[in-house]
C-alpha positions in Angstrom: -20.2 13.5 -33.8 -16.9 15.1 -35.8 -18.7 18.1 -35.5 -19.3 17.8 -31.7 -15.9 16.9 -31.1 -14.2 19.7 -33.2 -16.3 21.8 -31.0 -14.7 20.6 -28.2 -17.3 18.1 -26.6 -14.9 15.5 -24.6 -14.5 12.4 -27.1 -16.3 10.2 -24.1 -19.2 12.5 -24.5 -19.6 12.2 -28.1 -19.2 8.3 -27.8 -21.4 8.2 -24.8 -18.6 5.8 -23.2 -15.0 5.6 -21.7 -12.9 2.7 -21.3 -11.6 1.8 -17.8 -9.6 -1.2 -17.0 -11.1 -3.1 -20.3 -14.6 -2.0 -19.5 -16.8 0.2 -21.3 -18.4 2.8 -18.8 -21.5 4.7 -19.6 -20.9 8.3 -19.3 -23.3 11.3 -20.5 -22.4 15.3 -20.4 -21.5 16.9 -17.1 -20.2 13.1 -15.5 -17.1 12.8 -14.3 -15.1 10.9 -16.8 -13.0 7.9 -15.3 -9.3 8.3 -15.3 -6.9 5.9 -16.2 -5.0 6.6 -12.7 -8.0 5.5 -10.9 -7.1 2.0 -11.6 -4.7 2.2 -8.6 -7.5 2.3 -6.3 -9.0 -0.8 -7.9 -5.9 -2.8 -7.8 -5.0 -2.0 -4.1 -8.7 -2.4 -2.7 -8.7 -6.1 -4.4 -5.7 -6.9 -2.2 -6.9 -9.5 0.2 -10.8 -9.3 -0.5 -12.4 -12.9 -1.2 -15.6 -13.8 -2.6 -18.6 -12.3 -0.9 -16.6 -9.2 0.5 -18.7 -6.0 1.1 -17.4 -2.9 -0.5 -18.6 0.9 -1.0 -17.7 3.0 -3.6 -18.2 6.3 -2.3 -18.9 9.2 -4.5 -18.8 7.0 -7.3 -19.5 9.1 -10.3 -20.0 6.8 -13.2 -19.4 3.9 -11.0 -16.3 2.6 -13.0 -14.3 1.9 -9.8 -17.0 -0.1 -8.5 -17.6 -1.9 -11.7 -13.8 -2.6 -12.1 -13.6 -3.8 -8.3 -16.8 -6.0 -9.2 -15.1 -7.4 -12.3 -11.9 -8.3 -10.0 -13.2 -9.6 -7.0 -15.7 -12.9 -7.2 -19.4 -12.2 -5.9 -18.7 -8.6 -4.3 -21.6 -7.0 -2.5 -20.8 -3.8 -4.2 -22.8 -0.4 -2.9 -22.5 2.8 -4.4 -23.4 6.3 -3.5 -23.5 9.4 -5.5 -25.1 12.8 -4.9 -25.3 14.1 -8.7 -28.3 13.0 -10.7 -26.6 12.5 -13.9 -23.8 10.5 -12.4 -26.4 8.4 -10.3 -28.0 7.4 -13.8 -24.6 6.4 -15.3 -23.8 4.6 -12.2 -27.0 2.8 -12.5 -26.4 1.8 -16.2 -22.8 0.3 -15.3 -23.8 -1.3 -11.9 -26.4 -3.8 -13.1 -25.2 -6.8 -11.1 -27.7 -8.8 -8.8 -25.3 -7.6 -5.9 -24.7 -4.2 -6.9 -26.6 -1.1 -5.6 -26.1 2.6 -6.9 -27.7 4.8 -4.0 -28.7 8.6 -4.3 -27.2 10.7 -1.6 -24.4 12.4 0.0 -21.6 9.8 0.9 -22.6 7.6 3.2 -26.3 9.0 4.3 -28.1 6.6 1.7 -26.1 3.3 2.9 -28.6 1.0 5.0 -27.8 0.7 8.8 -27.3 -2.8 8.6 -23.7 -2.5 6.6 -22.4 -0.7 9.7 -19.2 -2.5 11.2 -19.3 -5.2 8.5 -17.7 -3.3 5.3 -14.6 -4.6 4.3 -13.2 -2.1 2.0 -14.3 1.3 1.0 -13.2 3.1 -2.2 -13.4 6.8 -2.7 -12.5 9.4 -5.5 -13.9 12.0 -4.1 -13.4 15.5 -5.6 -10.0 16.7 -4.7 -9.0 19.8 -6.8 -8.6 22.8 -4.6 -11.0 25.3 -5.9 -8.8 27.9 -7.1 -6.9 25.5 -9.1 -10.0 24.4 -11.1 -9.3 27.3 -13.7 -5.7 25.5 -14.4 -7.4 22.0 -15.1 -7.7 20.9 -19.0 -10.4 22.6 -20.9 -12.4 19.2 -21.2 -12.2 19.0 -17.4 -13.2 22.6 -16.3 -15.8 23.4 -19.1 -17.6 20.0 -19.3 -17.6 18.2 -16.2 -19.8 18.9 -13.6 -18.3 21.4 -10.7 -19.6 19.1 -8.0 -17.2 16.5 -9.3 -13.9 18.3 -9.2 -14.1 21.0 -6.4 -12.6 19.6 -3.1 -12.8 23.1 -1.2 -10.0 25.8 -0.5 -7.4 23.0 -0.3 -9.1 20.1 -2.0 -9.5 18.1 1.3 -12.8 19.2 2.7 -14.7 15.8 1.3 -11.7 13.6 2.4 -12.3 15.0 5.8 -16.0 14.3 6.1 -15.4 10.5 4.7 -12.4 9.9 7.0 -14.3 11.0 10.1 -17.5 8.8 9.2 -15.6 5.5 8.0 -14.9 4.0 11.1 -18.6 3.5 11.7 -19.3 1.5 8.6 -15.8 -0.5 8.6 -15.1 -4.0 9.8 -12.2 -4.4 12.4 -9.1 -4.5 9.7 -11.5 -3.1 7.3 -10.0 -0.2 4.5 -10.7 2.8 3.0 -8.7 4.2 0.0 -8.8 7.7 -1.3 -7.5 8.9 -4.5 -5.3 12.0 -4.1 -2.7 14.2 -5.6 0.7 13.1 -5.2 1.5 16.6 -3.0 -1.7 16.1 -1.1 -1.1 12.7 -0.1 0.6 13.4 3.1 -2.1 15.7 4.2 -4.8 12.7 3.2 -2.5 10.3 5.5 -2.7 12.6 8.2 -6.5 13.3 8.0 -7.0 9.5 8.2 -4.6 9.1 11.2 -6.3 11.6 13.2 -9.6 9.5 12.7 -7.6 6.5 14.2 -6.4 4.6 10.9 -3.0 3.3 10.4 -1.9 4.5 6.9 0.2 4.1 3.8 0.6 5.8 0.7 0.7 4.1 -2.7 1.8 5.2 -5.7 2.2 3.8 -9.7 4.3 6.5 -11.8 3.2 4.6 -14.9 -0.4 5.7 -14.6 0.4 8.8 -12.4 -2.2 7.3 -9.6 -1.8 8.0 -6.0 -4.0 6.4 -3.2 -3.9 6.5 0.6 -4.7 3.7 2.1 -6.0 3.7 5.9 -6.5 0.5 7.6 -9.0 0.2 10.7 -8.1 -0.9 13.9 -8.4 -4.6 14.9 -10.6 -3.1 18.0 -13.9 -1.0 17.0 -14.1 2.5 18.8 -17.3 3.1 20.7 -19.4 5.2 18.1 -22.1 5.8 20.7 
């Protein structure tokens, strides 16, 4: 283990787990390691959720955000989606509750149609690093984590645009989508959500360097036929 660490392997890969909000989250090589700053998504998503609420952890990686949200909200009905096979394996190790489902596929594609219009909250830590800035990331991230978990396209917002466009069809009236993003990207993320009919706000936590953009679905559902 020491040899692996000295050679540059991230500590979480050497141990096989990462700590996130008091939970031990299983991770394996190439899987995105949960960051402390994502705790802001959990805190904000939990606001107003009661027992039996329905949540989606979109592009869930190891499932850390969904696991922490489920540990916070009683009897949460959680669906987590992820495209990367290694991350899906980890998410299925971390989300084992009777009301926790991990689905392999791109964004909303693998979700059952019966969820349309009844989801209370969507949490989304989508890749948001601009392609050209990946080379500037810490070595442990850029050399060890899968590119698919980092690359958000030329401006870092490609997946946010796709998620924002599709989210209204899944949320109940008044439901919310929360997207982690960079501090300087946040106004652009908010603009993307606003263009898709959401009322928006930006939440920040300087202590953990967290930034989340929150979109609230209009009280009246749009006709998506």
